[in-house]
N, C-alpha and C positions, 0 to 999 in steps of 0.2 A: 158597482153591483148594488150597493145600498139604494142609490137613487132610482134604480130600475126595479126596486122592490124584491130583489133576490137576496137570499140569505148569504151572509158573508161567512163562509166556512172553508175548511181546507180543500175539499173537493171542488167547490165552485171556483176558488182562486186558482187551483191547478188547471182547471179547464180553460179559464180566461188566459192564463199565462201560456199554455200550450197553443191556444188558438192564435195568439200574437207571436208565435215562434220564439218565445222566450224560454230559456232553459229553466226548469223548475228546480229550485233549491229547497228541499224538504225542511231543513232546519229553519230557514228564514220564513217559510210559510207558517210553520208551527209557532214561531216566535211572534209573528205579526198577528195571527189569530188569537193567541193567548193575550197579547197586549191590548187587543180590542174587546176582550171578553166583558169587561165592566164599563165600557165607554158608551155614552149616549151619542151616537154618530151625528144625529141631527143637531144636537147642542154644540158638538165640536165643530161642525161646519159653520154654524152661525158665528161662533166665537172667532174662528180663523178668518172668516170673510171680513170681520170688523178690523182685524189687525193688518191684513194684507195691504189695503190702500195706504195706510200710514207708512208702512215700510217702503212701498213703491214711491211715495212722495219724497221720502228722504233719499232714496237711491237715485232719483232722477234730477235732483238739484245739482247746481254747478259745483265742481270740485274746488277746494280752497285755492289750488294753484291757478285755476282759471280766473277766480275773483281777483287775485293779485295782479294778473296780467291786465285785466280790464281797468283796474285802478291806475296802473302805470299809463295806459293809453289815455284815460280820462284826464290825468294830470297834465300830460303833454298838450292835449287839446285846450285845456284851461290856460296854460302858460302861453300858448300861441295866441289865443284870443286876447289875453291881457296885454301882450306885447303889441298886438295890432291896435288895440284901443289907445295905448300909450302913444303910439305914433300919430294918431289922430289929434290928440290933445297936446302934443308937445314936445 
């Protein structure tokens, strides 16, 4: 609503929720509107955009368990290569 230039208030939010076939919870709407009362929405959006890519990068990295499995596979390959070289030399 904010990015569309519409005022973020209880009535507007109720209309959006109703249009999306979402059950309107009066208490939650009032709590949301009151929590946004002294918030600069543009500044909050800029701040949250800077934080989101860092969080996504951390979430998309390999899990520690996957790293351990790769190390085990790499170790086997190195051992096989070393034994193959040893056979060549002697």
